MARTOR-631947 format. One record per residue (C-alpha): x, z, y; residue in one letter; residue number from 1. Coordinates in Angstrom, 1 decimal. Each point is the difference from the previous one (the first is absolute). Example, Ala and Ser with C-alpha at 12.3 -4.5 7.8 and 13.67 -1.06 7.14 Angstrom:
// MARTOR-631947
[[12.3 7.8 -4.5] 'A' 1]
[[1.4 -0.7 3.4] 'S' 2]
// end
This chain:
// MARTOR-631947
[[51.4 65.1 58.2] 'X' 1]
[[-1.8 -1.1 -3.2] 'X' 2]
[[0.2 -4.3 0.3] 'X' 3]
[[2.9 -1.2 -1.6] 'X' 4]
[[-1.1 -0.7 -3.1] 'X' 5]
[[2.7 2.0 -2.3] 'X' 6]
[[-1.8 3.1 2.0] 'X' 7]
[[-3.6 -1.3 -1.2] 'X' 8]
[[1.0 -0.2 -3.6] 'X' 9]
[[1.8 3.3 0.2] 'X' 10]
[[-3.6 1.4 1.5] 'X' 11]
[[-1.5 -1.1 -2.6] 'X' 12]
[[1.9 1.0 -3.4] 'X' 13]
[[-0.2 3.5 1.8] 'X' 14]
[[-4.0 -0.5 0.2] 'X' 15]
[[-0.2 -0.8 -3.7] 'X' 16]
[[2.3 2.2 -0.9] 'X' 17]
[[-2.0 2.8 1.7] 'X' 18]
[[-3.1 -1.0 -1.5] 'X' 19]
[[1.2 0.6 -3.4] 'X' 20]
[[1.0 3.5 0.5] 'X' 21]
[[-3.7 0.4 1.4] 'X' 22]
[[-1.7 -1.4 -2.4] 'X' 23]
[[2.3 2.0 -2.8] 'X' 24]
[[-0.9 3.4 2.0] 'X' 25]
[[-3.9 -1.2 0.5] 'X' 26]
[[-0.8 -0.6 -3.7] 'X' 27]
[[2.6 3.3 -1.4] 'X' 28]
[[-3.1 1.7 2.7] 'X' 29]
[[-3.6 0.4 -2.9] 'X' 30]
[[-2.8 -0.5 2.1] 'X' 31]
[[-2.5 3.1 -0.3] 'X' 32]
[[-3.1 -2.2 0.3] 'X' 33]
[[-1.3 -3.6 -0.5] 'X' 34]
[[-0.4 -0.2 3.9] 'X' 35]
[[3.6 0.8 0.2] 'X' 36]
[[0.9 -2.3 -2.8] 'X' 37]
[[-1.5 -3.3 1.2] 'X' 38]
[[2.1 0.9 3.3] 'X' 39]
[[3.5 0.4 -1.9] 'X' 40]
[[-1.1 -3.0 -1.8] 'X' 41]
[[-0.5 -2.1 3.4] 'X' 42]
[[2.4 0.8 1.6] 'X' 43]
[[2.9 -0.5 -2.4] 'X' 44]
[[-1.1 -3.2 -0.8] 'X' 45]
[[-0.7 -1.1 3.8] 'X' 46]
[[3.8 1.2 -0.1] 'X' 47]
[[1.0 -2.0 -2.9] 'X' 48]
[[-1.2 -3.3 2.0] 'X' 49]
[[1.5 0.9 2.5] 'X' 50]
[[3.8 -0.1 -1.8] 'X' 51]
[[-1.2 -3.2 -2.0] 'X' 52]
[[-0.8 -1.7 4.0] 'X' 53]
[[3.5 2.0 1.5] 'X' 54]
[[1.8 -1.8 -3.6] 'X' 55]
[[-1.5 -3.3 0.8] 'X' 56]
[[1.3 -0.4 3.2] 'X' 57]
[[3.3 1.9 -1.4] 'X' 58]
[[-0.2 -3.2 -2.3] 'X' 59]
[[-0.6 -2.4 3.0] 'X' 60]
[[3.0 1.5 1.7] 'X' 61]
[[2.4 -0.5 -3.0] 'X' 62]
[[-0.8 -3.5 -0.1] 'X' 63]
[[1.1 -1.0 3.0] 'X' 64]
[[-1.1 -3.3 0.7] 'X' 65]
[[0.4 -0.6 3.1] 'X' 66]
[[4.0 1.5 -0.4] 'X' 67]
[[-1.5 3.0 2.5] 'X' 68]
[[1.5 2.4 -1.4] 'X' 69]
[[3.6 -1.9 -1.5] 'X' 70]
[[0.1 -0.5 4.2] 'X' 71]
[[-0.6 3.7 0.7] 'X' 72]
[[2.3 1.3 -2.6] 'X' 73]
[[2.9 -2.9 0.9] 'X' 74]
[[-0.4 1.7 4.4] 'X' 75]
[[0.5 3.3 -1.5] 'X' 76]
[[2.8 -1.2 -1.6] 'X' 77]
[[1.5 -1.7 4.2] 'X' 78]
[[-0.1 -3.4 -1.8] 'X' 79]
[[-1.1 -2.2 3.4] 'X' 80]
[[0.6 -3.2 0.8] 'X' 81]
[[3.2 0.3 1.3] 'X' 82]
[[0.9 1.9 -2.8] 'X' 83]
[[0.0 3.2 -1.4] 'X' 84]
[[0.5 3.5 2.2] 'X' 85]
[[-1.2 3.3 -2.1] 'X' 86]
[[1.0 2.0 3.6] 'X' 87]
[[-2.0 -2.5 2.4] 'X' 88]
[[-2.6 0.4 -2.4] 'X' 89]
[[0.3 3.7 -0.2] 'X' 90]
[[0.1 0.7 4.0] 'X' 91]
[[-3.5 -2.5 0.5] 'X' 92]
[[-1.5 2.8 -2.3] 'X' 93]
[[1.1 3.0 1.1] 'X' 94]
[[-0.9 -1.5 3.2] 'X' 95]
[[-3.6 -0.5 -1.2] 'X' 96]
[[-0.8 3.0 -1.1] 'X' 97]
[[1.1 1.9 3.1] 'X' 98]
[[-1.7 -2.8 2.3] 'X' 99]
[[-3.3 1.6 -2.6] 'X' 100]
[[1.0 3.9 0.7] 'X' 101]
[[-0.1 -0.7 3.4] 'X' 102]
[[-3.0 -1.7 0.4] 'X' 103]
[[-1.6 2.0 -2.3] 'X' 104]
[[1.0 4.3 0.8] 'X' 105]
[[-3.0 1.7 -1.4] 'X' 106]
[[0.4 -1.6 -3.3] 'X' 107]
[[0.5 2.6 -2.7] 'X' 108]
[[0.3 -0.1 -3.8] 'X' 109]
[[-3.3 -0.5 -1.3] 'X' 110]
[[-0.2 2.0 -4.0] 'X' 111]
[[-1.7 -2.2 -2.3] 'X' 112]
[[-0.7 2.3 -2.2] 'X' 113]
[[-2.3 1.8 2.1] 'X' 114]
[[-1.9 -3.4 0.3] 'X' 115]
[[0.2 -0.5 -3.6] 'X' 116]
[[-1.1 3.0 -1.1] 'X' 117]
[[-3.9 0.1 1.1] 'X' 118]
[[-0.2 -2.7 -2.1] 'X' 119]
[[0.1 2.0 -2.5] 'X' 120]
[[-3.1 2.2 2.0] 'X' 121]
[[-2.0 -3.3 0.8] 'X' 122]
[[-3.7 -0.6 -1.3] 'X' 123]
[[-0.7 -3.5 0.1] 'X' 124]
[[-3.5 -1.1 0.1] 'X' 125]
[[-1.8 -1.3 -3.0] 'X' 126]
[[-3.4 -0.9 0.0] 'X' 127]
[[-2.4 0.8 -2.4] 'X' 128]
[[-3.7 0.6 0.2] 'X' 129]
[[-1.9 3.3 -0.6] 'X' 130]
[[-0.8 -0.8 -3.4] 'X' 131]
[[3.3 -0.7 -1.3] 'X' 132]
[[0.7 3.7 1.5] 'X' 133]
[[3.6 -1.0 0.9] 'X' 134]
[[1.1 -2.1 -2.9] 'X' 135]
[[-2.0 2.2 -2.2] 'X' 136]
[[-2.6 -1.8 -1.5] 'X' 137]
[[-1.5 -3.3 0.4] 'X' 138]
[[-2.4 -1.9 1.9] 'X' 139]
[[-1.7 -2.8 -1.8] 'X' 140]
[[-3.5 0.1 1.9] 'X' 141]
[[0.5 -3.2 1.5] 'X' 142]
[[0.8 -1.6 -3.1] 'X' 143]
[[-2.8 2.2 -2.4] 'X' 144]
[[-2.4 -2.1 2.7] 'X' 145]
[[1.6 -3.3 -1.0] 'X' 146]
[[-0.6 0.8 -3.5] 'X' 147]
[[-2.9 0.7 0.4] 'X' 148]
[[-1.8 -2.3 1.8] 'X' 149]
[[1.7 -2.8 -1.8] 'X' 150]
[[-1.2 -1.5 -3.2] 'X' 151]
[[3.0 1.0 -2.5] 'X' 152]
[[-0.6 3.8 1.3] 'X' 153]
[[-2.9 2.2 -1.6] 'X' 154]
[[-1.8 2.7 2.0] 'X' 155]
[[1.8 3.0 -0.9] 'X' 156]
[[0.8 3.2 2.2] 'X' 157]
[[3.5 0.1 1.5] 'X' 158]
[[1.8 2.5 -2.7] 'X' 159]
[[-1.6 -2.4 -2.8] 'X' 160]
[[2.2 -2.8 2.1] 'X' 161]
[[2.7 2.1 0.1] 'X' 162]
[[0.3 -0.3 -3.6] 'X' 163]
[[-0.4 -3.6 0.2] 'X' 164]
[[1.9 -1.7 2.5] 'X' 165]
[[3.2 -0.1 -2.1] 'X' 166]
[[-1.9 -1.3 -3.4] 'X' 167]
[[-0.6 -3.8 1.4] 'X' 168]
[[-0.1 -1.3 -3.9] 'X' 169]
[[-3.5 1.8 0.3] 'X' 170]
[[-0.9 -2.8 2.1] 'X' 171]
[[-1.2 -3.2 -1.5] 'X' 172]
[[2.9 -3.3 0.8] 'X' 173]
[[-2.8 -2.5 0.9] 'X' 174]
[[-0.6 2.6 2.8] 'X' 175]
[[4.0 0.0 1.0] 'X' 176]
[[-0.1 -3.0 0.6] 'X' 177]
[[-2.1 0.4 3.7] 'X' 178]
[[1.8 -0.1 3.0] 'X' 179]
[[-2.3 3.4 0.8] 'X' 180]
[[2.6 1.1 -3.2] 'X' 181]
[[2.2 -1.4 1.9] 'X' 182]
[[-0.3 1.6 3.4] 'X' 183]
[[-0.7 3.1 -2.0] 'X' 184]
[[2.7 0.1 -2.2] 'X' 185]
[[2.3 -0.8 3.4] 'X' 186]
[[-1.3 2.9 2.2] 'X' 187]
[[0.5 2.8 -3.1] 'X' 188]
[[3.6 -1.6 -0.2] 'X' 189]
[[0.8 0.8 3.3] 'X' 190]
[[-1.0 3.0 0.3] 'X' 191]
[[1.5 1.5 -2.8] 'X' 192]
[[3.4 -1.4 1.2] 'X' 193]
[[-1.1 1.4 3.9] 'X' 194]
[[-0.6 3.6 -1.9] 'X' 195]
[[2.7 -0.1 -2.1] 'X' 196]
[[2.8 -1.3 2.7] 'X' 197]
[[-1.1 3.0 2.2] 'X' 198]
[[0.2 2.6 -2.3] 'X' 199]
[[3.2 -1.1 -2.2] 'X' 200]
[[1.6 -2.0 2.5] 'X' 201]
[[3.2 0.5 -1.6] 'X' 202]
[[-0.9 -1.8 -3.2] 'X' 203]
[[1.1 -3.0 -0.2] 'X' 204]
[[-3.4 -2.5 -0.3] 'X' 205]
[[1.5 -3.2 -0.4] 'X' 206]
[[2.1 0.2 -2.8] 'X' 207]
[[-2.5 2.4 -2.1] 'X' 208]
[[-1.8 -3.4 1.0] 'X' 209]
[[2.0 -2.6 -1.1] 'X' 210]
[[0.2 1.6 -3.3] 'X' 211]
[[-3.6 -0.2 -0.2] 'X' 212]
[[0.3 -3.7 0.8] 'X' 213]
[[2.3 -0.3 -2.3] 'X' 214]
[[-1.6 1.4 -3.5] 'X' 215]
[[-3.7 -2.0 1.6] 'X' 216]
[[1.9 -3.0 -0.3] 'X' 217]
[[1.1 0.6 -3.5] 'X' 218]
[[-3.4 1.0 -0.8] 'X' 219]
[[-1.8 -2.3 2.0] 'X' 220]
[[2.2 -2.8 -2.4] 'X' 221]
[[-0.6 1.4 -3.0] 'X' 222]
[[-3.6 0.6 0.9] 'X' 223]
[[-0.4 4.0 -1.4] 'X' 224]
[[-1.0 0.8 3.5] 'X' 225]
[[-3.1 2.6 -0.3] 'X' 226]
[[-3.3 -2.0 0.3] 'X' 227]
[[1.5 -3.2 1.1] 'X' 228]
[[1.2 -1.4 -3.8] 'X' 229]
[[-1.5 -2.6 -1.7] 'X' 230]
[[0.9 -3.3 -1.7] 'X' 231]
[[-0.9 -2.0 3.4] 'X' 232]
[[2.2 1.6 2.3] 'X' 233]
[[2.8 0.1 -2.5] 'X' 234]
[[0.0 -4.1 0.3] 'X' 235]
[[-0.3 -0.1 3.9] 'X' 236]
[[-4.3 -0.9 -0.2] 'X' 237]
[[-2.0 2.5 2.7] 'X' 238]
[[-2.8 1.6 -2.1] 'X' 239]
[[-3.3 -2.0 1.3] 'X' 240]
[[-3.8 1.4 -1.2] 'X' 241]
[[-0.9 -3.7 -0.3] 'X' 242]
[[0.0 -1.7 -2.7] 'X' 243]
[[3.0 -2.8 -0.7] 'X' 244]
[[-1.0 -2.6 -2.7] 'X' 245]
[[2.3 -1.5 -2.0] 'X' 246]
[[-0.3 -4.4 0.0] 'X' 247]
[[1.6 -0.2 -2.8] 'X' 248]
[[-2.5 0.4 -2.0] 'X' 249]
[[-2.6 -2.4 1.1] 'X' 250]
[[-0.3 -3.3 0.2] 'X' 251]
[[-2.6 -1.1 1.6] 'X' 252]
[[-2.1 0.9 2.9] 'X' 253]
[[-2.9 1.4 -2.4] 'X' 254]
[[2.0 1.9 -2.0] 'X' 255]
[[1.1 1.5 3.0] 'X' 256]
[[-3.8 0.8 1.3] 'X' 257]
[[-1.1 1.9 -3.2] 'X' 258]
[[1.9 2.8 1.3] 'X' 259]
[[-2.3 1.0 2.6] 'X' 260]
[[-1.3 -0.1 3.4] 'X' 261]
[[1.9 3.3 1.3] 'X' 262]
[[3.2 -0.1 -2.3] 'X' 263]
[[0.5 -3.9 1.9] 'X' 264]
[[-1.1 1.4 3.4] 'X' 265]
[[2.9 3.3 -0.4] 'X' 266]
[[2.5 -2.6 -1.1] 'X' 267]
[[-0.9 -1.7 2.9] 'X' 268]
[[-0.1 2.3 3.0] 'X' 269]
[[3.8 1.0 -2.1] 'X' 270]
[[1.4 -3.3 0.9] 'X' 271]
[[-1.6 -0.4 3.8] 'X' 272]
[[-1.8 -2.9 -0.7] 'X' 273]
[[-4.1 0.0 0.4] 'X' 274]
[[-2.2 2.0 -2.6] 'X' 275]
[[-3.7 -1.2 1.3] 'X' 276]
[[-1.9 -3.1 -2.1] 'X' 277]
[[-1.2 -0.7 -3.9] 'X' 278]
[[1.9 1.2 -3.0] 'X' 279]
[[1.0 -3.5 -0.2] 'X' 280]
[[1.8 -0.3 3.4] 'X' 281]
[[1.2 2.9 -0.9] 'X' 282]
[[2.1 -0.5 -2.8] 'X' 283]
[[0.7 -4.2 1.8] 'X' 284]
[[1.3 2.4 3.1] 'X' 285]
[[2.3 1.9 -2.5] 'X' 286]
[[1.3 -2.3 -2.7] 'X' 287]
[[1.2 -2.2 3.5] 'X' 288]
[[2.8 2.9 -0.2] 'X' 289]
[[1.0 -1.0 -3.7] 'X' 290]
[[2.6 -3.6 0.9] 'X' 291]
[[-0.9 0.8 3.7] 'X' 292]
[[2.6 2.5 1.7] 'X' 293]
[[-1.8 2.2 2.9] 'X' 294]
[[2.8 -1.5 2.6] 'X' 295]
[[-2.0 -3.1 -0.5] 'X' 296]
[[-3.3 0.7 -0.2] 'X' 297]
[[-2.3 -1.7 2.5] 'X' 298]
[[-0.9 3.3 2.8] 'X' 299]
[[-3.8 -0.9 -0.3] 'X' 300]
[[0.9 1.9 -3.5] 'X' 301]
[[0.9 3.3 1.2] 'X' 302]
[[-2.4 2.4 1.9] 'X' 303]
[[-0.5 0.7 3.6] 'X' 304]
[[2.8 3.0 1.1] 'X' 305]
[[2.2 -1.5 -2.4] 'X' 306]
[[3.4 -1.1 0.8] 'X' 307]
[[0.3 -2.2 -2.7] 'X' 308]
[[2.1 -0.6 -2.8] 'X' 309]
[[3.3 2.6 1.5] 'X' 310]
[[-2.1 2.6 0.4] 'X' 311]
[[-1.7 -0.2 -3.5] 'X' 312]
[[2.8 -1.1 -1.6] 'X' 313]
[[3.6 1.3 -0.1] 'X' 314]
[[0.4 1.7 3.4] 'X' 315]
[[-2.6 2.2 0.1] 'X' 316]
[[0.2 1.8 -3.6] 'X' 317]
[[3.6 0.3 1.4] 'X' 318]
[[-1.0 1.4 2.7] 'X' 319]
[[-2.1 2.7 -1.9] 'X' 320]
[[2.5 1.1 -2.7] 'X' 321]
[[1.7 1.1 2.9] 'X' 322]
[[-2.6 1.8 1.8] 'X' 323]
[[-0.6 1.7 -3.1] 'X' 324]
[[3.5 1.2 -0.1] 'X' 325]
[[0.0 1.3 3.3] 'X' 326]
[[-2.9 1.5 -0.4] 'X' 327]
[[1.3 2.0 -3.5] 'X' 328]
[[3.6 0.6 2.0] 'X' 329]
[[-1.7 2.0 2.1] 'X' 330]
[[-2.1 2.0 -2.5] 'X' 331]
[[3.5 0.3 -1.5] 'X' 332]
[[1.7 1.5 3.1] 'X' 333]
[[-3.5 2.3 1.3] 'X' 334]
[[0.1 1.8 -4.2] 'X' 335]
[[3.8 0.5 0.5] 'X' 336]
[[-0.8 2.1 3.7] 'X' 337]
[[-2.6 1.9 -1.6] 'X' 338]
[[2.4 1.1 -2.8] 'X' 339]
[[2.5 1.4 3.2] 'X' 340]
[[-3.0 1.6 1.5] 'X' 341]
[[-1.6 1.7 -2.8] 'X' 342]
[[0.4 2.8 1.2] 'X' 343]
[[-1.3 -0.8 3.5] 'X' 344]
[[-3.4 -2.1 -2.2] 'X' 345]
[[-0.8 3.9 -2.5] 'X' 346]
[[0.9 2.2 3.6] 'X' 347]
[[-2.9 -2.7 2.0] 'X' 348]
[[-2.5 0.6 -3.4] 'X' 349]
[[-0.1 3.4 -0.1] 'X' 350]
[[-0.1 0.5 4.3] 'X' 351]
[[-3.0 -2.4 -0.3] 'X' 352]
[[-1.5 1.6 -2.3] 'X' 353]
[[1.1 3.6 1.3] 'X' 354]
[[-2.0 -1.3 3.6] 'X' 355]
[[-3.2 -0.4 -1.8] 'X' 356]
[[-0.3 2.9 -1.0] 'X' 357]
[[0.9 1.4 3.6] 'X' 358]
[[-2.5 -0.1 3.4] 'X' 359]
[[1.3 -0.9 3.0] 'X' 360]
[[1.2 3.5 1.2] 'X' 361]
[[1.6 1.1 -2.8] 'X' 362]
[[2.6 -3.7 0.0] 'X' 363]
[[0.7 1.3 3.9] 'X' 364]
[[0.6 3.2 -1.4] 'X' 365]
[[2.5 -1.3 -2.4] 'X' 366]
[[1.4 -2.7 2.2] 'X' 367]
[[1.3 2.7 2.5] 'X' 368]
[[1.1 2.0 -2.4] 'X' 369]
[[2.1 -2.5 -1.8] 'X' 370]
[[1.6 -1.0 3.4] 'X' 371]
[[0.3 3.9 0.7] 'X' 372]
[[2.3 0.5 -3.4] 'X' 373]
[[1.8 -3.7 0.7] 'X' 374]
[[1.4 1.8 4.0] 'X' 375]
[[0.5 3.2 -2.0] 'X' 376]
[[1.9 -1.9 -2.1] 'X' 377]
[[2.1 -2.0 1.9] 'X' 378]
[[0.7 2.6 2.5] 'X' 379]
[[2.3 2.1 -2.9] 'X' 380]
[[3.4 -2.1 0.5] 'X' 381]
[[2.1 3.2 -1.6] 'X' 382]
[[-2.4 -0.3 -3.0] 'X' 383]
[[2.7 -0.5 -3.4] 'X' 384]
[[-0.4 -1.5 -3.6] 'X' 385]
[[-1.2 3.7 -1.6] 'X' 386]
[[0.7 0.6 -3.7] 'X' 387]
[[-2.7 0.1 -1.8] 'X' 388]
[[1.1 -1.0 -4.2] 'X' 389]
[[-3.2 1.9 -1.0] 'X' 390]
[[-2.2 -2.5 2.4] 'X' 391]
[[-2.2 3.3 0.8] 'X' 392]
[[-2.6 -0.9 2.9] 'X' 393]
[[1.2 0.3 3.7] 'X' 394]
[[-1.3 2.5 1.9] 'X' 395]
[[-1.6 0.1 3.5] 'X' 396]
[[4.2 0.8 1.7] 'X' 397]
[[1.1 -3.1 -2.2] 'X' 398]
[[1.8 1.7 -2.5] 'X' 399]
[[-1.1 0.8 -3.4] 'X' 400]
[[-2.0 2.3 -1.1] 'X' 401]
[[1.1 3.2 -2.8] 'X' 402]
[[0.3 -0.2 -3.2] 'X' 403]
[[-2.2 2.8 -0.7] 'X' 404]
[[-3.3 -1.7 2.5] 'X' 405]
[[0.2 -3.1 -1.6] 'X' 406]
[[-0.2 1.8 -3.6] 'X' 407]
[[-2.7 2.4 1.7] 'X' 408]
[[-2.2 -2.7 0.9] 'X' 409]
[[0.1 -2.6 -2.7] 'X' 410]
[[1.5 -2.4 1.8] 'X' 411]
[[1.4 -1.9 -3.2] 'X' 412]
[[-2.9 -0.3 -1.8] 'X' 413]
[[-1.8 -2.9 0.3] 'X' 414]
[[-3.7 -0.4 0.4] 'X' 415]
[[-1.9 -3.5 -0.6] 'X' 416]
[[-3.3 -1.5 1.3] 'X' 417]
[[-1.3 -3.2 -1.2] 'X' 418]
[[-3.2 0.5 2.8] 'X' 419]
[[3.7 -0.5 2.6] 'X' 420]
[[1.5 -3.1 -2.1] 'X' 421]
[[2.2 2.5 -2.1] 'X' 422]
[[1.5 0.9 2.9] 'X' 423]
[[2.4 3.3 -0.6] 'X' 424]
[[-0.7 3.5 1.7] 'X' 425]
[[3.0 1.7 -0.7] 'X' 426]
[[-0.9 4.1 0.0] 'X' 427]
[[-3.1 1.8 0.2] 'X' 428]
[[-0.5 0.5 3.1] 'X' 429]
[[0.5 -4.0 1.3] 'X' 430]
[[-3.0 -0.5 -3.5] 'X' 431]
[[-2.0 2.5 1.7] 'X' 432]
[[-0.2 -1.5 3.2] 'X' 433]
[[-0.2 -4.0 -1.1] 'X' 434]
[[-3.8 0.5 -0.4] 'X' 435]
[[-0.5 0.1 3.8] 'X' 436]
[[2.7 -2.9 1.1] 'X' 437]
[[-0.6 -3.4 0.7] 'X' 438]
[[1.2 -1.4 -3.3] 'X' 439]
[[-2.1 1.8 -2.8] 'X' 440]
[[-3.5 -0.6 2.5] 'X' 441]
[[0.7 -4.0 0.0] 'X' 442]
[[-0.1 0.3 -3.8] 'X' 443]
[[-2.8 2.2 -0.1] 'X' 444]
[[-1.7 -2.4 2.6] 'X' 445]
[[0.4 -3.4 -2.1] 'X' 446]
[[-1.1 1.9 -3.3] 'X' 447]
[[-3.2 0.8 2.0] 'X' 448]
[[-0.5 3.7 0.0] 'X' 449]
[[0.3 2.7 2.1] 'X' 450]
[[3.2 1.6 1.1] 'X' 451]
[[-1.9 3.5 -0.5] 'X' 452]
[[1.6 4.0 -1.8] 'X' 453]
[[-1.6 -1.2 -2.8] 'X' 454]
[[2.8 -2.7 -0.9] 'X' 455]
[[3.1 2.8 0.9] 'X' 456]
[[2.6 -0.1 -2.6] 'X' 457]
[[-1.6 -3.2 -1.9] 'X' 458]
[[2.8 -3.3 0.5] 'X' 459]
[[-1.1 -1.4 -2.9] 'X' 460]
[[-2.8 -3.0 1.0] 'X' 461]
[[-2.4 0.2 -3.6] 'X' 462]
[[0.0 3.7 0.8] 'X' 463]
[[-1.0 -0.5 3.9] 'X' 464]
[[-3.0 -2.5 -0.7] 'X' 465]
[[-1.0 2.4 -3.7] 'X' 466]
[[0.0 2.4 2.9] 'X' 467]
[[-1.8 -1.9 2.7] 'X' 468]
[[-2.5 -1.2 -2.7] 'X' 469]
[[-0.9 3.7 -1.1] 'X' 470]
[[-0.5 1.1 3.3] 'X' 471]
[[-2.5 -2.8 0.8] 'X' 472]
[[-1.8 1.5 -3.1] 'X' 473]
[[-0.7 2.4 1.3] 'X' 474]
[[-0.9 -0.3 3.2] 'X' 475]
[[-2.7 -2.1 -1.5] 'X' 476]
[[-1.3 2.9 -2.4] 'X' 477]
[[0.4 2.7 3.2] 'X' 478]
[[-1.7 -1.8 2.6] 'X' 479]
[[-2.7 1.4 1.6] 'X' 480]
[[-3.7 -1.8 -1.2] 'X' 481]
[[-2.8 0.9 2.8] 'X' 482]
[[-2.9 -0.4 -2.1] 'X' 483]
[[1.6 2.9 -2.5] 'X' 484]
[[1.3 2.1 2.3] 'X' 485]
[[-1.6 0.1 3.2] 'X' 486]
[[-2.5 2.5 0.9] 'X' 487]
[[-3.8 0.4 1.1] 'X' 488]
[[-2.0 3.3 0.7] 'X' 489]
[[-3.8 -0.5 0.0] 'X' 490]
[[-2.4 2.6 2.0] 'X' 491]
[[0.1 2.6 -2.5] 'X' 492]
[[3.5 0.4 0.5] 'X' 493]
[[1.8 -2.1 -3.6] 'X' 494]
[[2.3 -2.0 0.2] 'X' 495]
[[-0.1 -3.1 -2.2] 'X' 496]
[[3.2 -3.0 -1.0] 'X' 497]
[[-1.6 -3.4 1.9] 'X' 498]
[[-1.4 -1.7 -2.5] 'X' 499]
[[-1.9 3.0 -1.4] 'X' 500]
[[-1.3 1.0 3.2] 'X' 501]
[[-0.9 -3.2 0.9] 'X' 502]
[[-1.6 -0.9 -3.8] 'X' 503]
[[-2.6 3.2 0.9] 'X' 504]
[[-0.8 -0.9 3.5] 'X' 505]
[[-1.7 -4.4 -1.4] 'X' 506]
[[-1.4 3.0 -2.6] 'X' 507]
[[-1.8 1.6 2.9] 'X' 508]
[[1.6 2.9 -1.4] 'X' 509]
[[1.4 1.3 2.9] 'X' 510]
// end
């Protein structure tokens, strides 16, 4: 019965309105976990996409390019080829309805609300790697391997790479002109976009990039892009490592020969000409370009592998400028995504440092604990916002602890540990416990000091170094010395140390 065009239109409007109400209802519920937040945002994104697709169909119906809607409305009004007959049209439609229910006696009215309510319980399929931990961390290991195995990269640890991958200014400009760097930047940008779309599906990435591109065009025109601003680029020329010789200052080949063979070779290579031969031959070949354009030079003067004047004239620099501009634009987009993912990058750094101080068994136990905590949090659907104006810590029952307990344990007292990177610990109990935790152990390991009981209550790096130095000195003084402390006994039962016994034995006295 919904085959008519007007019925399709009505059903489409109903679907759009129901989905709009579901989006509002879903967003009114505050997720209790990161996984729940991701499911909610992806559900809303899917519903918005459905609304957009349905609306496009409605627009197409209302445009009525084939006049099907107009003809159907006219038929409802009783307009036929022989004239207008409203009653005939009404009874024809009534007959069609009765015939439909006669052929489908078991047909029942389906409550669409039940079907749409199930959308609120849907868990969309989102692909994340194990390292990404459902969107909490970045997984840049493949890009890290590509970076350290390239000419523009450095041989650094993965934790150090997380600090430098978002800073392309540290890479020399001449290295950025290589195809290897371009492929690396394309892969890095592709991963960040894919990760951002999975973790923030409600963000309009096209609108963000359009603003980045508009700002980039303005800065590129003014030569204000950091790392890409110079006079050559502002004039539309490509920066080159080759020496360019201004031939207007030279009137003869002999004067040009005084420049030297190396500079002549570089100047010829920059133009794509042969750079071999004697100094005079090089100067004569270069001097030809003073009065003759490259396009009119004989092909015998060009080096093998060169495509002629088109490659070394105007077309090549214009193409190279375009390539450099594309790379600079990719860097701008990558830095914008890093700004948006700043918290995720910081969590990734902390996670990498934490894993360096844990064994495999400890990491597995922590992962299982996080999964159990997440399941418990998700199962508590009746949890509501708790009034907590003093911002007290939460207890085991999910409610703020009593204020007297907060004061008793001194949870308002802050302790900072320089060895832990000036990390703050609240309360005396947390401060004493942190000396055995991974963060403090990692800091002591970086200092090359064993984390023993001797270093409890020490939070300063200088104090820890001084104490370790004194312990080493004390161990040197109290070290057991066999020549003075090892005992020997003669036949008569006299006790001597090793040195005395050896001397008496040499003299034949014992």
